C-alpha positions as CSV (number, residue, x, y, z in Angstrom):
1,M,9.3,-3.5,26.3
2,S,6.7,-1.3,28.1
3,D,3.3,-0.1,26.6
4,E,4.7,3.5,26.8
5,Q,7.2,2.5,24.1
6,M,4.6,1.5,21.6
7,R,3.8,4.1,18.9
8,L,1.2,4.6,16.2
9,G,2.0,2.8,13.0
10,P,2.4,4.8,9.8
11,F,-0.4,2.9,8.0
12,S,-3.0,2.9,10.8
13,G,-5.5,5.1,8.9
14,G,-4.1,8.6,9.3
15,R,-5.3,11.5,11.3
16,P,-8.9,12.8,11.0
17,G,-9.9,14.1,7.6
18,I,-10.2,17.7,6.5
19,E,-13.2,17.4,4.2
20,E,-15.3,19.7,6.4
21,Q,-12.8,22.5,5.8
22,G,-13.3,22.6,2.1
23,I,-11.1,21.3,-0.7
24,S,-9.2,24.6,-1.1
25,R,-7.9,24.4,2.5
26,R,-6.0,21.2,2.1
27,I,-2.6,20.8,3.6
28,I,0.6,20.5,1.5
29,T,3.8,19.4,3.2
30,L,7.3,20.0,1.9
31,L,10.4,17.8,2.5
32,S,13.7,18.5,0.8
33,D,17.5,18.7,1.0
34,F,17.4,22.3,0.0
35,G,18.3,23.8,3.4
36,T,17.0,27.2,4.5
37,E,19.9,29.5,3.6
38,D,18.6,30.4,0.1
39,N,15.3,31.0,-1.6
40,S,14.5,27.5,-3.0
41,V,11.9,26.6,-0.5
42,A,10.3,30.1,-0.6
43,M,9.9,29.8,-4.4
44,M,8.2,26.4,-4.1
45,K,5.8,27.9,-1.6
46,G,5.2,30.9,-3.9
47,V,4.2,28.7,-6.8
48,I,1.8,26.7,-4.6
49,L,0.2,29.8,-3.1
50,G,-0.1,31.4,-6.6
51,I,-2.3,28.5,-7.6
52,N,-4.2,28.0,-4.3
53,P,-3.8,31.0,-1.8
54,E,-6.0,29.1,0.7
55,V,-3.8,26.0,1.1
56,H,-1.9,25.4,4.3
57,I,1.8,24.6,3.8
58,V,3.8,22.8,6.4
59,D,7.6,22.1,6.3
60,I,8.5,18.6,7.4
61,S,12.2,19.2,6.9
62,H,14.6,20.9,4.6
63,S,17.7,19.6,6.3
64,I,17.9,16.2,4.8
65,E,21.5,15.2,4.1
66,P,22.1,16.5,0.5
67,H,21.3,13.9,-2.2
68,C,20.5,11.2,0.4
69,I,17.3,9.7,-0.9
70,E,17.4,7.0,1.8
71,V,17.2,9.5,4.7
72,G,14.5,11.5,2.9
73,S,12.5,8.3,2.5
74,E,12.9,7.5,6.2
75,I,11.9,10.9,7.4
76,L,8.8,11.0,5.2
77,S,7.6,7.6,6.1
78,T,7.7,8.3,9.8
79,S,6.0,11.7,9.4
80,F,3.2,11.6,6.8
81,H,0.5,9.7,8.8
82,Y,0.3,12.4,11.5
83,F,-1.4,14.7,9.1
84,P,-5.1,14.8,8.3
85,R,-6.4,12.5,5.6
86,G,-6.2,14.3,2.2
87,T,-2.9,15.9,2.9
88,I,-0.5,16.2,-0.2
89,H,3.1,15.4,0.6
90,V,5.8,16.9,-1.7
91,A,9.2,15.3,-1.3
92,V,12.2,16.5,-3.3
93,V,15.5,14.9,-2.7
94,D,16.5,14.7,-6.3
95,P,20.1,14.1,-7.4
96,G,18.9,12.9,-10.8
97,V,17.0,16.1,-11.6
98,G,17.2,16.9,-15.3
99,G,18.0,13.3,-16.2
100,D,15.7,10.6,-17.4
101,R,14.0,9.9,-14.0
102,R,10.3,10.4,-14.0
103,G,8.2,12.7,-11.8
104,I,5.4,10.8,-10.1
105,L,2.2,11.2,-8.2
106,V,1.5,8.4,-5.7
107,A,-1.8,7.7,-4.0
108,T,-2.6,5.8,-0.9
109,A,-6.0,5.4,0.8
110,N,-5.5,8.6,2.7
111,Y,-2.8,10.7,1.1
112,F,-1.1,11.9,-2.1
113,F,2.7,12.1,-2.6
114,V,4.4,14.2,-5.3
115,G,8.1,14.0,-6.2
116,P,10.8,12.2,-8.3
117,D,10.7,8.6,-9.1
118,N,14.0,7.7,-7.4
119,G,12.9,5.5,-4.6
120,I,11.9,8.3,-2.1
121,F,8.4,6.8,-1.8
122,S,9.6,3.1,-1.6
123,N,8.1,2.6,1.9
124,L,4.6,3.2,0.4
125,Y,4.5,0.6,-2.3
126,E,4.2,-2.6,-0.3
127,A,2.2,-1.0,2.5
128,P,-1.5,-1.3,3.3
129,G,-3.5,1.4,1.6
130,F,-1.2,1.8,-1.4
131,K,-3.3,2.5,-4.5
132,W,-1.4,3.6,-7.6
133,V,1.5,5.6,-9.1
134,R,1.1,8.0,-12.1
135,D,3.8,9.4,-14.4
136,L,3.6,13.2,-14.4
137,R,3.2,13.9,-18.1
138,N,0.6,16.6,-18.5
139,V,2.6,19.8,-19.0
140,N,-0.5,21.9,-18.5
141,F,0.0,21.4,-14.7
142,F,3.7,22.5,-14.9
143,L,5.1,26.1,-14.9
144,E,5.3,27.5,-18.4
145,K,9.1,27.4,-18.4
146,V,10.6,24.3,-16.7
147,S,14.2,24.4,-15.6
148,S,16.4,21.4,-16.0
149,T,17.6,21.8,-12.4
150,F,14.6,22.8,-10.3
151,H,11.6,20.5,-10.8
152,G,10.6,21.0,-7.2
153,R,9.5,24.5,-8.2
154,D,8.5,24.0,-11.8
155,I,6.8,20.6,-11.7
156,F,6.1,19.2,-8.3
157,S,4.9,22.4,-6.6
158,P,2.4,23.3,-9.3
159,V,1.1,19.7,-9.5
160,A,0.6,19.8,-5.7
161,G,-1.2,23.2,-6.0
162,Y,-3.6,22.0,-8.7
163,L,-4.2,18.8,-6.8
164,S,-5.1,20.8,-3.7
165,L,-7.9,22.5,-5.8
166,G,-9.5,19.1,-6.5
167,E,-8.1,18.4,-10.0
168,D,-8.8,14.8,-11.0
169,P,-5.5,12.8,-10.4
170,K,-6.1,10.9,-13.6
171,G,-5.4,14.1,-15.6
172,F,-1.8,14.4,-14.4
173,G,-0.6,11.4,-16.4
174,P,-0.9,7.7,-17.0
175,P,-0.5,5.0,-14.4
176,I,2.8,3.1,-14.1
177,A,3.6,-0.3,-12.6
178,D,7.4,0.0,-12.2
179,P,8.2,2.8,-9.8
180,V,11.8,2.8,-8.5
181,K,12.3,1.1,-5.2
182,L,15.3,1.5,-2.9
183,Q,17.2,-1.6,-1.8
184,R,16.7,-0.9,1.9
185,A,18.6,-2.8,4.6
186,Q,16.2,-4.8,6.6
187,S,16.6,-5.9,10.2
188,H,16.0,-9.6,10.9
189,V,15.6,-12.0,13.8
190,R,18.1,-14.8,14.2
191,P,17.1,-18.3,15.4
192,G,16.8,-18.1,19.1
193,G,15.8,-14.5,19.2
194,G,18.9,-12.4,18.4
195,I,18.4,-9.4,16.1
196,D,20.7,-7.9,13.4
197,G,20.2,-4.4,12.2
198,E,21.9,-1.2,11.4
199,V,21.8,2.6,11.9
200,V,19.7,4.3,9.3
201,Y,19.6,7.9,10.6
202,I,21.4,10.3,12.9
203,D,19.2,13.0,14.4
204,N,20.1,16.6,15.3
205,F,21.2,15.4,18.8
206,G,23.5,12.7,17.5
207,N,21.1,9.9,18.5
208,L,21.5,6.7,16.4
209,I,18.2,5.6,15.0
210,T,18.2,2.0,13.7
211,N,16.0,-0.1,11.4
212,I,14.9,-2.3,14.3
213,D,11.2,-1.5,15.0
214,T,9.0,-2.6,17.8
215,G,7.6,-5.5,15.8
216,V,11.0,-7.0,15.0
217,F,12.1,-6.4,18.6
218,E,9.0,-8.2,20.0
219,N,9.5,-11.1,17.7
220,G,13.1,-11.6,18.9
221,E,12.1,-11.2,22.5
222,S,9.3,-13.8,22.2
223,L,11.7,-16.3,20.6
224,A,14.1,-15.8,23.4
225,G,11.5,-16.5,26.0
226,N,8.7,-14.8,28.0
227,G,7.0,-15.1,31.3
228,K,8.4,-14.7,34.7
229,D,12.0,-14.9,33.5
230,R,11.6,-12.5,30.7
231,P,15.0,-12.0,29.0
232,I,16.9,-8.7,29.2
233,P,18.0,-7.1,25.9
234,H,21.7,-6.4,25.4
235,I,22.4,-4.0,22.5
236,E,25.9,-4.1,20.9
237,I,27.1,-1.3,18.7
238,A,30.5,0.0,17.7
239,G,32.3,-1.8,20.6
240,A,29.8,-0.7,23.3
241,T,27.0,-2.7,24.9
242,V,23.8,-1.2,26.3
243,H,22.1,-3.4,28.9
244,G,18.3,-3.1,28.9
245,L,16.0,-0.4,27.7
246,S,15.4,3.1,29.1
247,E,12.1,4.9,29.2
248,N,13.7,8.3,28.6
249,Y,17.1,10.0,28.1
250,Q,17.6,10.8,31.9
251,E,16.2,7.7,33.5
252,S,19.3,6.7,35.3
253,G,20.4,10.1,36.5
254,I,23.9,9.6,35.2
255,V,25.7,10.3,32.0
256,R,25.8,7.1,30.0
257,F,24.8,5.3,26.8
258,G,21.2,4.1,26.7
259,A,18.7,2.6,24.3
260,H,14.9,3.0,23.9
261,F,12.2,3.1,21.3
262,N,11.8,6.6,20.0
263,G,8.8,8.4,18.6
264,W,9.2,6.5,15.3
265,S,8.9,3.2,17.0
266,R,12.5,2.6,16.2
267,L,15.3,1.4,18.5
268,E,17.5,4.4,19.2
269,I,20.9,4.5,20.9
270,F,21.7,7.7,22.8
271,F,24.3,9.2,25.1
272,S,22.6,11.3,27.8
273,E,23.7,15.0,27.5
274,G,26.0,14.1,24.5
275,R,26.1,12.8,21.0
276,A,26.2,9.1,20.7
277,S,27.3,9.3,17.1
278,D,30.5,11.1,18.1
279,K,31.1,9.1,21.2
280,L,30.9,5.8,19.2
281,N,32.2,7.2,15.9
282,A,29.1,5.6,14.4
283,G,26.9,6.6,11.5
284,R,24.5,5.3,8.9
285,G,25.2,1.7,8.1
286,T,26.9,0.9,11.5
287,P,25.8,-2.6,12.4
288,I,23.8,-3.2,15.6
289,K,23.1,-6.5,17.3
290,V,20.6,-7.3,20.0
291,R,20.8,-10.5,22.2
292,F,18.4,-11.5,24.9
293,E,19.6,-13.1,28.1
294,R,17.7,-14.1,31.2
295,D,18.6,-12.5,34.5
296,N,19.8,-15.4,36.7
297,S,20.7,-13.2,39.7
């Protein structure tokens, strides 16, 4: 794997801070499965701007597969660290809205996160820089009338707005020690260097993004052997085999399947000028195997 295929890790310290801009000009990001066809996202922004008209609002995505907490968690965890320190991330993929799930405020060394306690922030809890989770209990930071079906507007947006004004996080509610954590499929290295993983996300181009990151790949590669006879990876998925890694989508100049490490530092399977997901009839949960073999030619 080349140096060009290495990417910044999500817990490397974050982008430069924004303290010099003043507390009121903080950034709030929004991620949801609301889509953009109706007014849901606009109402959330309206609530935030009504509390802090100076805040900057950035949309990460509103095209998360409906109700798919796992995909929302993946997209958030590969995006948040590109924002300046102090950014407040609001994530609302919330099939349990109106039920007994809690609303929470999560803090890491560099960021705040606001949303439902349904596992969408799972990637943060065991990571360097994680600090605490608070249960959003203080109704003084909610809208006066709270709908049972739109906590994104009535709870999470106003909490983010007040937080952007510098409200003490302790005032939003008590700390909790048992946030919900997703049971996420993990890739793993087999004895001798093989790797087992699966597809966790399909992007807009039909590329298959896996849970095999650069660290796992390098561990497998090193077990299989290094040096002058460095092994070649062979990636098996849905009856197809990709031999070796590409630097980009058009490296070979021909239409074919390929694999590389994408901007998330994840192994990605693509079909140049086509949709790999359709060509392979593959989706989330499709198994993937990597084996390393030396080139004896």
